[in-house]
C-alpha positions as CSV (number, residue, x, y, z in Angstrom):
1,M,0.0,0.0,0.0
2,D,1.5,3.3,-1.0
3,E,1.6,6.3,1.4
4,A,-1.0,8.3,-0.4
5,Y,-3.5,5.5,-0.2
6,A,-2.8,4.8,3.4
7,R,-3.5,8.5,4.2
8,V,-7.1,8.2,3.0
9,A,-7.7,4.6,4.0
10,P,-10.1,5.4,6.9
11,C,-12.4,7.3,4.5
12,L,-12.1,4.7,1.8
13,L,-12.9,1.9,4.2
14,R,-16.0,3.7,5.3
15,L,-17.2,4.2,1.8
16,R,-16.3,0.8,0.5
17,F,-18.2,-1.0,3.2
18,G,-21.0,1.5,3.5
19,L,-20.2,2.5,7.0
20,A,-22.3,5.6,7.6
21,D,-21.8,5.7,11.4
22,P,-21.0,9.3,12.5
23,G,-18.7,8.0,15.2
24,L,-16.5,6.3,12.6
25,A,-16.6,9.5,10.5
26,V,-15.2,11.5,13.5
27,I,-12.4,8.9,14.1
28,G,-11.6,9.0,10.4
29,E,-11.3,12.8,10.5
30,L,-9.0,12.6,13.6
31,V,-6.8,10.0,12.0
32,H,-6.6,12.0,8.8
33,D,-5.5,15.2,10.6
34,I,-2.9,13.3,12.7
35,D,-1.6,11.5,9.7
36,C,-1.6,14.2,7.1
37,K,-0.9,17.1,9.5
38,D,-3.1,19.4,7.3
39,G,-5.8,20.4,9.8
40,K,-8.4,19.7,7.2
41,F,-11.1,18.8,9.7
42,G,-9.8,20.9,12.6
43,R,-11.5,18.8,15.3
44,S,-10.6,19.9,18.9
45,E,-10.0,16.3,19.9
46,T,-7.1,15.7,17.5
47,A,-4.2,16.9,19.7
48,G,-5.5,14.7,22.6
49,L,-5.7,11.6,20.5
50,E,-2.3,12.3,19.1
51,R,-0.9,12.4,22.6
52,M,-2.7,9.2,23.6
53,I,-1.2,7.4,20.6
54,A,2.2,8.8,21.5
55,G,1.7,7.4,25.0
56,V,0.7,4.0,23.7
57,V,3.8,3.9,21.5
58,R,6.1,5.0,24.4
59,R,4.6,2.5,26.9
60,H,4.2,-0.6,24.7
61,T,7.3,-1.7,22.8
62,G,6.0,-4.6,20.8
63,D,3.7,-4.3,17.8
64,D,1.1,-6.8,19.2
65,S,0.8,-4.8,22.5
66,R,0.6,-1.5,20.6
67,L,-2.1,-2.8,18.4
68,E,-4.1,-4.2,21.3
69,R,-3.8,-1.1,23.3
70,G,-4.4,1.2,20.3
71,A,-7.5,-0.8,19.4
72,A,-8.8,-0.4,23.0
73,V,-8.2,3.4,22.9
74,L,-10.1,3.7,19.6
75,D,-12.9,1.5,20.9
76,D,-13.3,3.8,23.9
77,L,-13.1,6.9,21.6
78,Y,-15.8,5.4,19.3
79,E,-18.0,4.7,22.3
80,A,-17.6,8.4,23.4
81,F,-18.8,9.6,20.0
82,R,-21.4,7.0,19.2
83,G,-24.9,8.4,19.2
84,L,-23.9,11.9,20.3
85,G,-24.5,15.1,18.4
86,L,-20.8,15.1,17.4
87,G,-20.5,18.8,17.2
88,R,-17.2,20.4,16.8
């Protein structure tokens, strides 16, 4: 997978599988802004998620533990956004 494709992967996955969930859309926006560093979506939560990811990377040295912890963080974040108004 090339770098350009990886940068839009969250959006493409949502479209490809018909995932219209607003919570997933927010997470996709956050991931986009962290990855591309372009501030396209300008969500206030971006900096906090970026710090959380940095903490996961610092605390967990192996790929498996990083994936496990990162997935848990994203699951919790999704739960926070699921069903809310999702305002900026």
